[in-house]
mmCIF file of the N, C-alpha and C atoms, coordinates in Angstrom:
data_MODEL
# 
_entry.id   MODEL 
# 
loop_
_atom_site.group_PDB 
_atom_site.id 
_atom_site.type_symbol 
_atom_site.label_atom_id 
_atom_site.label_alt_id 
_atom_site.label_comp_id 
_atom_site.label_asym_id 
_atom_site.label_entity_id 
_atom_site.label_seq_id 
_atom_site.pdbx_PDB_ins_code 
_atom_site.Cartn_x 
_atom_site.Cartn_y 
_atom_site.Cartn_z 
_atom_site.occupancy 
_atom_site.B_iso_or_equiv 
_atom_site.pdbx_formal_charge 
_atom_site.auth_seq_id 
_atom_site.auth_comp_id 
_atom_site.auth_asym_id 
_atom_site.auth_atom_id 
_atom_site.pdbx_PDB_model_num 
ATOM 1   N N  . MET A 1 1  ? 0.838   -1.173 0.000   1.00 0.00 ? 1  MET A N  1 
ATOM 2   C CA . MET A 1 1  ? 0.000   0.000  0.000   1.00 0.00 ? 1  MET A CA 1 
ATOM 3   C C  . MET A 1 1  ? 0.889   1.245  0.000   1.00 0.00 ? 1  MET A C  1 
ATOM 4   N N  . SER A 1 2  ? 0.497   2.229  -0.779  1.00 0.00 ? 2  SER A N  1 
ATOM 5   C CA . SER A 1 2  ? 1.268   3.466  -0.819  1.00 0.00 ? 2  SER A CA 1 
ATOM 6   C C  . SER A 1 2  ? 0.750   4.440  0.236   1.00 0.00 ? 2  SER A C  1 
ATOM 7   N N  . ASN A 1 3  ? 1.488   5.528  0.428   1.00 0.00 ? 3  ASN A N  1 
ATOM 8   C CA . ASN A 1 3  ? 1.073   6.567  1.364   1.00 0.00 ? 3  ASN A CA 1 
ATOM 9   C C  . ASN A 1 3  ? -0.080  7.375  0.786   1.00 0.00 ? 3  ASN A C  1 
ATOM 10  N N  . TRP A 1 4  ? -0.886  7.947  1.666   1.00 0.00 ? 4  TRP A N  1 
ATOM 11  C CA . TRP A 1 4  ? -1.974  8.815  1.228   1.00 0.00 ? 4  TRP A CA 1 
ATOM 12  C C  . TRP A 1 4  ? -1.395  10.062 0.588   1.00 0.00 ? 4  TRP A C  1 
ATOM 13  N N  . GLN A 1 5  ? -1.982  10.479 -0.530  1.00 0.00 ? 5  GLN A N  1 
ATOM 14  C CA . GLN A 1 5  ? -1.554  11.671 -1.266  1.00 0.00 ? 5  GLN A CA 1 
ATOM 15  C C  . GLN A 1 5  ? -2.717  12.651 -1.327  1.00 0.00 ? 5  GLN A C  1 
ATOM 16  N N  . LYS A 1 6  ? -2.400  13.950 -1.258  1.00 0.00 ? 6  LYS A N  1 
ATOM 17  C CA . LYS A 1 6  ? -3.423  14.975 -1.451  1.00 0.00 ? 6  LYS A CA 1 
ATOM 18  C C  . LYS A 1 6  ? -2.836  16.076 -2.314  1.00 0.00 ? 6  LYS A C  1 
ATOM 19  N N  . SER A 1 7  ? -3.684  16.893 -2.853  1.00 0.00 ? 7  SER A N  1 
ATOM 20  C CA . SER A 1 7  ? -3.251  17.977 -3.725  1.00 0.00 ? 7  SER A CA 1 
ATOM 21  C C  . SER A 1 7  ? -2.345  18.940 -2.969  1.00 0.00 ? 7  SER A C  1 
ATOM 22  N N  . SER A 1 8  ? -1.310  19.412 -3.625  1.00 0.00 ? 8  SER A N  1 
ATOM 23  C CA . SER A 1 8  ? -0.446  20.429 -3.020  1.00 0.00 ? 8  SER A CA 1 
ATOM 24  C C  . SER A 1 8  ? -1.212  21.728 -2.803  1.00 0.00 ? 8  SER A C  1 
ATOM 25  N N  . MET A 1 9  ? -2.330  21.901 -3.501  1.00 0.00 ? 9  MET A N  1 
ATOM 26  C CA . MET A 1 9  ? -3.171  23.091 -3.344  1.00 0.00 ? 9  MET A CA 1 
ATOM 27  C C  . MET A 1 9  ? -3.919  23.065 -2.005  1.00 0.00 ? 9  MET A C  1 
ATOM 28  N N  . SER A 1 10 ? -3.948  21.916 -1.339  1.00 0.00 ? 10 SER A N  1 
ATOM 29  C CA . SER A 1 10 ? -4.672  21.786 -0.072  1.00 0.00 ? 10 SER A CA 1 
ATOM 30  C C  . SER A 1 10 ? -3.931  22.417 1.099   1.00 0.00 ? 10 SER A C  1 
ATOM 31  N N  . GLY A 1 11 ? -2.625  22.584 0.963   1.00 0.00 ? 11 GLY A N  1 
ATOM 32  C CA . GLY A 1 11 ? -1.839  23.134 2.066   1.00 0.00 ? 11 GLY A CA 1 
ATOM 33  C C  . GLY A 1 11 ? -1.943  22.245 3.291   1.00 0.00 ? 11 GLY A C  1 
ATOM 34  N N  . ASN A 1 12 ? -2.165  22.863 4.445   1.00 0.00 ? 12 ASN A N  1 
ATOM 35  C CA . ASN A 1 12 ? -2.291  22.110 5.696   1.00 0.00 ? 12 ASN A CA 1 
ATOM 36  C C  . ASN A 1 12 ? -3.743  21.825 6.059   1.00 0.00 ? 12 ASN A C  1 
ATOM 37  N N  . SER A 1 13 ? -4.637  22.046 5.135   1.00 0.00 ? 13 SER A N  1 
ATOM 38  C CA . SER A 1 13 ? -6.067  21.855 5.387   1.00 0.00 ? 13 SER A CA 1 
ATOM 39  C C  . SER A 1 13 ? -6.391  20.395 5.678   1.00 0.00 ? 13 SER A C  1 
ATOM 40  N N  . ASN A 1 14 ? -7.354  20.182 6.560   1.00 0.00 ? 14 ASN A N  1 
ATOM 41  C CA . ASN A 1 14 ? -7.843  18.835 6.843   1.00 0.00 ? 14 ASN A CA 1 
ATOM 42  C C  . ASN A 1 14 ? -9.179  18.584 6.175   1.00 0.00 ? 14 ASN A C  1 
ATOM 43  N N  . GLN A 1 15 ? -9.506  19.359 5.166   1.00 0.00 ? 15 GLN A N  1 
ATOM 44  C CA . GLN A 1 15 ? -10.757 19.181 4.436   1.00 0.00 ? 15 GLN A CA 1 
ATOM 45  C C  . GLN A 1 15 ? -10.437 18.961 2.961   1.00 0.00 ? 15 GLN A C  1 
ATOM 46  N N  . CYS A 1 16 ? -9.841  17.822 2.685   1.00 0.00 ? 16 CYS A N  1 
ATOM 47  C CA . CYS A 1 16 ? -9.463  17.524 1.307   1.00 0.00 ? 16 CYS A CA 1 
ATOM 48  C C  . CYS A 1 16 ? -9.589  16.025 1.058   1.00 0.00 ? 16 CYS A C  1 
ATOM 49  N N  . ILE A 1 17 ? -9.554  15.673 -0.192  1.00 0.00 ? 17 ILE A N  1 
ATOM 50  C CA . ILE A 1 17 ? -9.601  14.269 -0.584  1.00 0.00 ? 17 ILE A CA 1 
ATOM 51  C C  . ILE A 1 17 ? -8.173  13.734 -0.655  1.00 0.00 ? 17 ILE A C  1 
ATOM 52  N N  . GLU A 1 18 ? -7.980  12.542 -0.116  1.00 0.00 ? 18 GLU A N  1 
ATOM 53  C CA . GLU A 1 18 ? -6.688  11.869 -0.174  1.00 0.00 ? 18 GLU A CA 1 
ATOM 54  C C  . GLU A 1 18 ? -6.849  10.573 -0.971  1.00 0.00 ? 18 GLU A C  1 
ATOM 55  N N  . VAL A 1 19 ? -5.792  10.200 -1.676  1.00 0.00 ? 19 VAL A N  1 
ATOM 56  C CA . VAL A 1 19 ? -5.834  9.036  -2.567  1.00 0.00 ? 19 VAL A CA 1 
ATOM 57  C C  . VAL A 1 19 ? -4.576  8.198  -2.360  1.00 0.00 ? 19 VAL A C  1 
ATOM 58  N N  . ARG A 1 20 ? -4.714  6.889  -2.484  1.00 0.00 ? 20 ARG A N  1 
ATOM 59  C CA . ARG A 1 20 ? -3.545  6.001  -2.483  1.00 0.00 ? 20 ARG A CA 1 
ATOM 60  C C  . ARG A 1 20 ? -3.872  4.742  -3.264  1.00 0.00 ? 20 ARG A C  1 
ATOM 61  N N  . THR A 1 21 ? -2.830  4.043  -3.666  1.00 0.00 ? 21 THR A N  1 
ATOM 62  C CA . THR A 1 21 ? -3.014  2.745  -4.306  1.00 0.00 ? 21 THR A CA 1 
ATOM 63  C C  . THR A 1 21 ? -2.962  1.661  -3.235  1.00 0.00 ? 21 THR A C  1 
ATOM 64  N N  . ALA A 1 22 ? -3.735  0.618  -3.451  1.00 0.00 ? 22 ALA A N  1 
ATOM 65  C CA . ALA A 1 22 ? -3.761  -0.538 -2.558  1.00 0.00 ? 22 ALA A CA 1 
ATOM 66  C C  . ALA A 1 22 ? -3.795  -1.771 -3.451  1.00 0.00 ? 22 ALA A C  1 
ATOM 67  N N  . GLY A 1 23 ? -2.625  -2.276 -3.772  1.00 0.00 ? 23 GLY A N  1 
ATOM 68  C CA . GLY A 1 23 ? -2.557  -3.376 -4.729  1.00 0.00 ? 23 GLY A CA 1 
ATOM 69  C C  . GLY A 1 23 ? -2.982  -2.879 -6.093  1.00 0.00 ? 23 GLY A C  1 
ATOM 70  N N  . SER A 1 24 ? -3.983  -3.514 -6.676  1.00 0.00 ? 24 SER A N  1 
ATOM 71  C CA . SER A 1 24 ? -4.461  -3.104 -8.000  1.00 0.00 ? 24 SER A CA 1 
ATOM 72  C C  . SER A 1 24 ? -5.655  -2.149 -7.910  1.00 0.00 ? 24 SER A C  1 
ATOM 73  N N  . LEU A 1 25 ? -5.964  -1.667 -6.712  1.00 0.00 ? 25 LEU A N  1 
ATOM 74  C CA . LEU A 1 25 ? -7.117  -0.786 -6.520  1.00 0.00 ? 25 LEU A CA 1 
ATOM 75  C C  . LEU A 1 25 ? -6.684  0.611  -6.077  1.00 0.00 ? 25 LEU A C  1 
ATOM 76  N N  . ILE A 1 26 ? -7.620  1.537  -6.098  1.00 0.00 ? 26 ILE A N  1 
ATOM 77  C CA . ILE A 1 26 ? -7.414  2.906  -5.648  1.00 0.00 ? 26 ILE A CA 1 
ATOM 78  C C  . ILE A 1 26 ? -8.314  3.134  -4.441  1.00 0.00 ? 26 ILE A C  1 
ATOM 79  N N  . GLU A 1 27 ? -7.760  3.719  -3.378  1.00 0.00 ? 27 GLU A N  1 
ATOM 80  C CA . GLU A 1 27 ? -8.546  4.070  -2.203  1.00 0.00 ? 27 GLU A CA 1 
ATOM 81  C C  . GLU A 1 27 ? -8.640  5.588  -2.104  1.00 0.00 ? 27 GLU A C  1 
ATOM 82  N N  . ILE A 1 28 ? -9.829  6.074  -1.739  1.00 0.00 ? 28 ILE A N  1 
ATOM 83  C CA . ILE A 1 28 ? -10.092 7.508  -1.636  1.00 0.00 ? 28 ILE A CA 1 
ATOM 84  C C  . ILE A 1 28 ? -10.746 7.754  -0.282  1.00 0.00 ? 28 ILE A C  1 
ATOM 85  N N  . ARG A 1 29 ? -10.330 8.840  0.378   1.00 0.00 ? 29 ARG A N  1 
ATOM 86  C CA . ARG A 1 29 ? -10.962 9.200  1.648   1.00 0.00 ? 29 ARG A CA 1 
ATOM 87  C C  . ARG A 1 29 ? -10.966 10.715 1.822   1.00 0.00 ? 29 ARG A C  1 
ATOM 88  N N  . GLU A 1 30 ? -11.811 11.177 2.708   1.00 0.00 ? 30 GLU A N  1 
ATOM 89  C CA . GLU A 1 30 ? -11.854 12.582 3.114   1.00 0.00 ? 30 GLU A CA 1 
ATOM 90  C C  . GLU A 1 30 ? -10.924 12.699 4.318   1.00 0.00 ? 30 GLU A C  1 
ATOM 91  N N  . SER A 1 31 ? -10.023 13.664 4.303   1.00 0.00 ? 31 SER A N  1 
ATOM 92  C CA . SER A 1 31 ? -9.017  13.736 5.357   1.00 0.00 ? 31 SER A CA 1 
ATOM 93  C C  . SER A 1 31 ? -9.604  13.952 6.747   1.00 0.00 ? 31 SER A C  1 
ATOM 94  N N  . ASP A 1 32 ? -10.770 14.590 6.848   1.00 0.00 ? 32 ASP A N  1 
ATOM 95  C CA . ASP A 1 32 ? -11.355 14.782 8.174   1.00 0.00 ? 32 ASP A CA 1 
ATOM 96  C C  . ASP A 1 32 ? -12.256 13.617 8.594   1.00 0.00 ? 32 ASP A C  1 
ATOM 97  N N  . ALA A 1 33 ? -12.351 12.568 7.769   1.00 0.00 ? 33 ALA A N  1 
ATOM 98  C CA . ALA A 1 33 ? -13.071 11.332 8.108   1.00 0.00 ? 33 ALA A CA 1 
ATOM 99  C C  . ALA A 1 33 ? -12.253 10.150 7.590   1.00 0.00 ? 33 ALA A C  1 
ATOM 100 N N  . PRO A 1 34 ? -11.052 9.948  8.130   1.00 0.00 ? 34 PRO A N  1 
ATOM 101 C CA . PRO A 1 34 ? -10.111 8.978  7.553   1.00 0.00 ? 34 PRO A CA 1 
ATOM 102 C C  . PRO A 1 34 ? -10.537 7.521  7.601   1.00 0.00 ? 34 PRO A C  1 
ATOM 103 N N  . ASP A 1 35 ? -11.527 7.176  8.408   1.00 0.00 ? 35 ASP A N  1 
ATOM 104 C CA . ASP A 1 35 ? -11.960 5.780  8.474   1.00 0.00 ? 35 ASP A CA 1 
ATOM 105 C C  . ASP A 1 35 ? -12.963 5.408  7.390   1.00 0.00 ? 35 ASP A C  1 
ATOM 106 N N  . ALA A 1 36 ? -13.505 6.398  6.696   1.00 0.00 ? 36 ALA A N  1 
ATOM 107 C CA . ALA A 1 36 ? -14.469 6.152  5.613   1.00 0.00 ? 36 ALA A CA 1 
ATOM 108 C C  . ALA A 1 36 ? -13.707 6.128  4.291   1.00 0.00 ? 36 ALA A C  1 
ATOM 109 N N  . ILE A 1 37 ? -13.414 4.942  3.801   1.00 0.00 ? 37 ILE A N  1 
ATOM 110 C CA . ILE A 1 37 ? -12.588 4.770  2.605   1.00 0.00 ? 37 ILE A CA 1 
ATOM 111 C C  . ILE A 1 37 ? -13.431 4.186  1.475   1.00 0.00 ? 37 ILE A C  1 
ATOM 112 N N  . VAL A 1 38 ? -13.352 4.822  0.318   1.00 0.00 ? 38 VAL A N  1 
ATOM 113 C CA . VAL A 1 38 ? -14.012 4.334  -0.891  1.00 0.00 ? 38 VAL A CA 1 
ATOM 114 C C  . VAL A 1 38 ? -12.959 3.610  -1.724  1.00 0.00 ? 38 VAL A C  1 
ATOM 115 N N  . VAL A 1 39 ? -13.275 2.416  -2.198  1.00 0.00 ? 39 VAL A N  1 
ATOM 116 C CA . VAL A 1 39 ? -12.347 1.621  -3.005  1.00 0.00 ? 39 VAL A CA 1 
ATOM 117 C C  . VAL A 1 39 ? -12.894 1.546  -4.425  1.00 0.00 ? 39 VAL A C  1 
ATOM 118 N N  . THR A 1 40 ? -12.018 1.765  -5.401  1.00 0.00 ? 40 THR A N  1 
ATOM 119 C CA . THR A 1 40 ? -12.432 1.736  -6.801  1.00 0.00 ? 40 THR A CA 1 
ATOM 120 C C  . THR A 1 40 ? -11.297 1.189  -7.664  1.00 0.00 ? 40 THR A C  1 
ATOM 121 N N  . THR A 1 41 ? -11.583 1.021  -8.928  1.00 0.00 ? 41 THR A N  1 
ATOM 122 C CA . THR A 1 41 ? -10.569 0.545  -9.876  1.00 0.00 ? 41 THR A CA 1 
ATOM 123 C C  . THR A 1 41 ? -9.855  1.744  -10.498 1.00 0.00 ? 41 THR A C  1 
ATOM 124 N N  . PRO A 1 42 ? -8.658  1.545  -11.028 1.00 0.00 ? 42 PRO A N  1 
ATOM 125 C CA . PRO A 1 42 ? -7.965  2.643  -11.697 1.00 0.00 ? 42 PRO A CA 1 
ATOM 126 C C  . PRO A 1 42 ? -8.767  3.240  -12.855 1.00 0.00 ? 42 PRO A C  1 
ATOM 127 N N  . LEU A 1 43 ? -9.475  2.410  -13.617 1.00 0.00 ? 43 LEU A N  1 
ATOM 128 C CA . LEU A 1 43 ? -10.273 2.923  -14.732 1.00 0.00 ? 43 LEU A CA 1 
ATOM 129 C C  . LEU A 1 43 ? -11.405 3.818  -14.235 1.00 0.00 ? 43 LEU A C  1 
ATOM 130 N N  . LYS A 1 44 ? -12.143 3.362  -13.244 1.00 0.00 ? 44 LYS A N  1 
ATOM 131 C CA . LYS A 1 44 ? -13.244 4.173  -12.713 1.00 0.00 ? 44 LYS A CA 1 
ATOM 132 C C  . LYS A 1 44 ? -12.720 5.462  -12.084 1.00 0.00 ? 44 LYS A C  1 
ATOM 133 N N  . PHE A 1 45 ? -11.580 5.401  -11.424 1.00 0.00 ? 45 PHE A N  1 
ATOM 134 C CA . PHE A 1 45 ? -10.982 6.602  -10.834 1.00 0.00 ? 45 PHE A CA 1 
ATOM 135 C C  . PHE A 1 45 ? -10.592 7.591  -11.930 1.00 0.00 ? 45 PHE A C  1 
ATOM 136 N N  . ALA A 1 46 ? -9.994  7.100  -12.993 1.00 0.00 ? 46 ALA A N  1 
ATOM 137 C CA . ALA A 1 46 ? -9.606  7.971  -14.114 1.00 0.00 ? 46 ALA A CA 1 
ATOM 138 C C  . ALA A 1 46 ? -10.831 8.624  -14.747 1.00 0.00 ? 46 ALA A C  1 
ATOM 139 N N  . LEU A 1 47 ? -11.906 7.869  -14.911 1.00 0.00 ? 47 LEU A N  1 
ATOM 140 C CA . LEU A 1 47 ? -13.137 8.431  -15.474 1.00 0.00 ? 47 LEU A CA 1 
ATOM 141 C C  . LEU A 1 47 ? -13.737 9.476  -14.541 1.00 0.00 ? 47 LEU A C  1 
ATOM 142 N N  . TRP A 1 48 ? -13.695 9.227  -13.242 1.00 0.00 ? 48 TRP A N  1 
ATOM 143 C CA . TRP A 1 48 ? -14.186 10.198 -12.261 1.00 0.00 ? 48 TRP A CA 1 
ATOM 144 C C  . TRP A 1 48 ? -13.360 11.482 -12.326 1.00 0.00 ? 48 TRP A C  1 
ATOM 145 N N  . LEU A 1 49 ? -12.033 11.355 -12.402 1.00 0.00 ? 49 LEU A N  1 
ATOM 146 C CA . LEU A 1 49 ? -11.173 12.540 -12.505 1.00 0.00 ? 49 LEU A CA 1 
ATOM 147 C C  . LEU A 1 49 ? -11.488 13.350 -13.755 1.00 0.00 ? 49 LEU A C  1 
ATOM 148 N N  . GLU A 1 50 ? -11.727 12.677 -14.858 1.00 0.00 ? 50 GLU A N  1 
ATOM 149 C CA . GLU A 1 50 ? -12.098 13.387 -16.089 1.00 0.00 ? 50 GLU A CA 1 
ATOM 150 C C  . GLU A 1 50 ? -13.386 14.174 -15.880 1.00 0.00 ? 50 GLU A C  1 
ATOM 151 N N  . GLY A 1 51 ? -14.354 13.584 -15.201 1.00 0.00 ? 51 GLY A N  1 
ATOM 152 C CA . GLY A 1 51 ? -15.609 14.274 -14.911 1.00 0.00 ? 51 GLY A CA 1 
ATOM 153 C C  . GLY A 1 51 ? -15.406 15.479 -14.006 1.00 0.00 ? 51 GLY A C  1 
ATOM 154 N N  . VAL A 1 52 ? -14.529 15.340 -13.016 1.00 0.00 ? 52 VAL A N  1 
ATOM 155 C CA . VAL A 1 52 ? -14.214 16.469 -12.128 1.00 0.00 ? 52 VAL A CA 1 
ATOM 156 C C  . VAL A 1 52 ? -13.611 17.607 -12.936 1.00 0.00 ? 52 VAL A C  1 
ATOM 157 N N  . LYS A 1 53 ? -12.668 17.284 -13.802 1.00 0.00 ? 53 LYS A N  1 
ATOM 158 C CA . LYS A 1 53 ? -12.012 18.315 -14.620 1.00 0.00 ? 53 LYS A CA 1 
ATOM 159 C C  . LYS A 1 53 ? -12.992 19.007 -15.563 1.00 0.00 ? 53 LYS A C  1 
ATOM 160 N N  . ARG A 1 54 ? -14.009 18.294 -16.015 1.00 0.00 ? 54 ARG A N  1 
ATOM 161 C CA . ARG A 1 54 ? -15.021 18.873 -16.915 1.00 0.00 ? 54 ARG A CA 1 
ATOM 162 C C  . ARG A 1 54 ? -16.106 19.628 -16.157 1.00 0.00 ? 54 ARG A C  1 
ATOM 163 N N  . GLY A 1 55 ? -16.089 19.566 -14.829 1.00 0.00 ? 55 GLY A N  1 
ATOM 164 C CA . GLY A 1 55 ? -17.074 20.287 -14.029 1.00 0.00 ? 55 GLY A CA 1 
ATOM 165 C C  . GLY A 1 55 ? -18.384 19.553 -13.822 1.00 0.00 ? 55 GLY A C  1 
ATOM 166 N N  . GLU A 1 56 ? -18.402 18.252 -14.093 1.00 0.00 ? 56 GLU A N  1 
ATOM 167 C CA . GLU A 1 56 ? -19.640 17.478 -13.987 1.00 0.00 ? 56 GLU A CA 1 
ATOM 168 C C  . GLU A 1 56 ? -20.198 17.402 -12.567 1.00 0.00 ? 56 GLU A C  1 
ATOM 169 N N  . PHE A 1 57 ? -19.372 17.653 -11.570 1.00 0.00 ? 57 PHE A N  1 
ATOM 170 C CA . PHE A 1 57 ? -19.808 17.521 -10.180 1.00 0.00 ? 57 PHE A CA 1 
ATOM 171 C C  . PHE A 1 57 ? -19.848 18.858 -9.449  1.00 0.00 ? 57 PHE A C  1 
ATOM 172 N N  . ASP A 1 58 ? -19.674 19.948 -10.167 1.00 0.00 ? 58 ASP A N  1 
ATOM 173 C CA . ASP A 1 58 ? -19.631 21.271 -9.543  1.00 0.00 ? 58 ASP A CA 1 
ATOM 174 C C  . ASP A 1 58 ? -20.909 21.596 -8.776  1.00 0.00 ? 58 ASP A C  1 
ATOM 175 N N  . HIS A 1 59 ? -22.035 21.088 -9.236  1.00 0.00 ? 59 HIS A N  1 
ATOM 176 C CA . HIS A 1 59 ? -23.308 21.396 -8.574  1.00 0.00 ? 59 HIS A CA 1 
ATOM 177 C C  . HIS A 1 59 ? -23.386 20.829 -7.155  1.00 0.00 ? 59 HIS A C  1 
ATOM 178 N N  . PHE A 1 60 ? -22.552 19.831 -6.823  1.00 0.00 ? 60 PHE A N  1 
ATOM 179 C CA . PHE A 1 60 ? -22.562 19.282 -5.470  1.00 0.00 ? 60 PHE A CA 1 
ATOM 180 C C  . PHE A 1 60 ? -21.987 20.267 -4.459  1.00 0.00 ? 60 PHE A C  1 
ATOM 181 N N  . GLY A 1 61 ? -21.091 21.134 -4.897  1.00 0.00 ? 61 GLY A N  1 
ATOM 182 C CA . GLY A 1 61 ? -20.467 22.102 -4.001  1.00 0.00 ? 61 GLY A CA 1 
ATOM 183 C C  . GLY A 1 61 ? -21.188 23.429 -3.939  1.00 0.00 ? 61 GLY A C  1 
ATOM 184 N N  . ALA A 1 62 ? -22.242 23.570 -4.724  1.00 0.00 ? 62 ALA A N  1 
ATOM 185 C CA . ALA A 1 62 ? -22.948 24.863 -4.781  1.00 0.00 ? 62 ALA A CA 1 
ATOM 186 C C  . ALA A 1 62 ? -23.898 25.040 -3.620  1.00 0.00 ? 62 ALA A C  1 
# 
């Protein structure tokens, strides 16, 4: 398992998404709720990232 990674844009904030690899899977968690881990495949994670970059989920933060 690799170490948790977060965006350098997050600074010292504890309100960010962290990601790591776990074998052939990707784990995602919210830094202020570290016990709640979402597990996905690299393909699904890549598709989700593409959607984030296109703004498909912006309405959730509004």
